[in-house]
C-alpha positions as CSV (number, residue, x, y, z in Angstrom):
1,M,37.4,150.3,119.6
2,Q,33.6,150.1,119.6
3,E,31.8,147.0,120.7
4,Q,30.2,146.2,117.3
5,E,33.6,146.2,115.6
6,V,35.1,143.4,117.7
7,V,33.2,140.1,117.4
8,K,29.6,139.1,116.6
9,I,27.9,135.9,117.3
10,T,25.0,134.6,115.2
11,E,21.7,133.5,116.6
12,A,22.6,129.9,115.9
13,A,25.9,130.2,117.8
14,A,24.2,131.9,120.7
15,F,21.7,129.0,121.0
16,Q,24.5,126.5,121.0
17,I,26.5,128.5,123.5
18,K,23.5,128.7,125.9
19,E,23.0,125.0,125.6
20,M,26.7,124.4,126.4
21,M,26.4,126.7,129.4
22,K,23.5,124.6,130.7
23,Q,25.2,121.3,130.1
24,N,28.4,122.5,131.8
25,E,26.6,124.3,134.7
26,E,28.1,127.6,133.5
27,E,24.9,129.7,133.5
28,G,25.9,133.2,134.5
29,S,29.4,132.9,133.1
30,T,30.8,135.1,130.4
31,L,32.0,133.8,127.0
32,R,35.7,134.8,126.4
33,V,36.9,134.9,122.8
34,T,40.6,135.1,122.4
35,V,43.5,134.7,120.0
36,H,46.6,132.8,121.1
37,G,50.0,132.3,119.4
38,G,50.5,128.9,118.0
39,G,49.2,126.5,115.4
40,C,50.4,125.8,111.9
41,S,49.8,129.4,110.7
42,G,50.9,131.2,113.9
43,L,47.7,132.2,115.6
44,S,44.7,130.2,116.9
45,Y,41.3,131.1,118.3
46,G,40.1,130.3,121.8
47,M,36.6,130.3,123.3
48,G,35.6,129.4,126.8
49,F,33.5,130.3,129.8
50,D,35.1,132.7,132.2
51,Q,34.1,134.2,135.6
52,D,37.3,136.3,135.8
53,I,36.6,139.6,133.9
54,K,39.5,142.0,133.8
55,E,39.0,145.8,134.0
56,D,40.4,146.4,130.5
57,D,38.4,143.6,128.8
58,I,36.1,144.8,126.0
59,K,32.6,143.8,127.2
60,L,29.8,142.9,124.8
61,S,26.3,141.4,125.1
62,Q,24.5,139.6,122.3
63,Y,21.5,137.4,122.3
64,G,21.6,137.4,126.1
65,I,25.2,136.2,126.3
66,D,27.9,138.3,127.9
67,I,31.1,138.2,125.9
68,V,34.5,139.6,126.7
69,V,37.6,140.1,124.5
70,D,41.0,141.0,125.9
71,Q,42.7,144.2,124.5
72,E,45.5,142.2,122.7
73,S,43.0,140.0,120.8
74,A,40.5,142.8,119.9
75,P,42.3,144.2,116.9
76,I,42.9,140.8,115.5
77,L,39.3,139.8,116.0
78,S,37.8,143.1,114.7
79,G,34.8,142.3,112.5
80,T,34.9,138.5,113.3
81,V,31.6,136.6,113.1
82,V,31.2,133.4,115.2
83,D,28.5,131.0,113.8
84,Y,27.4,127.4,114.5
85,K,26.6,125.1,111.6
86,E,25.0,121.7,111.5
87,S,25.8,119.1,108.9
88,L,25.4,115.4,108.3
89,M,28.8,114.9,109.9
90,G,27.8,116.8,113.1
91,G,28.0,120.5,114.1
92,G,30.6,123.0,115.0
93,F,31.5,126.6,115.4
94,T,32.8,128.5,112.5
95,I,34.8,131.7,112.6
96,E,34.9,134.2,109.8
97,N,37.6,136.7,110.4
98,P,38.1,139.5,107.8
99,N,41.7,140.0,109.2
100,A,42.9,136.5,108.5
101,I,44.9,136.3,105.3
102,A,45.7,132.6,105.5
103,S,44.8,129.5,107.4
104,C,46.3,126.1,107.8
105,G,45.0,123.0,106.0
106,C,43.5,121.6,109.2
107,G,41.6,124.8,109.8
108,S,42.6,125.4,113.4
109,S,45.0,128.3,112.9
110,F,45.4,131.4,110.9
111,R,47.6,134.5,110.4
112,T,47.0,138.1,109.7
113,A,49.0,140.6,107.7
114,V,50.1,142.3,111.0
115,N,50.2,139.5,113.5
116,A,51.6,136.3,112.1
117,G,52.6,134.6,115.4
118,K,55.1,131.8,115.5
119,P,54.0,128.7,113.4
120,E,54.1,125.2,114.9
121,D,53.8,121.8,113.3
122,C,50.2,120.6,112.7
């Protein structure tokens, strides 16, 4: 799987991620984007800073941020765009995943045609 097919971050998301790295003293860390089983619809996203890069992780670099995706999450995340949006109610990351066929009402989980995961209560 080629790098550009896995996950992309927007410039707005990159700015916010860099700010969070500074605030949490995580400069030099890598952003790990993952998919976990769980949530109302069966799968949920995860993002966090990581120093432990595995040999088979897919490695990306965008807007000066190193990003890794594990091999199991990569096909589910293929083509995903991570953005950051501000509104009057505050700001937050948004994830647009072309593989998601449904998401739960609370917006924290999703499912794909191939990987549904095991749903939990919201």
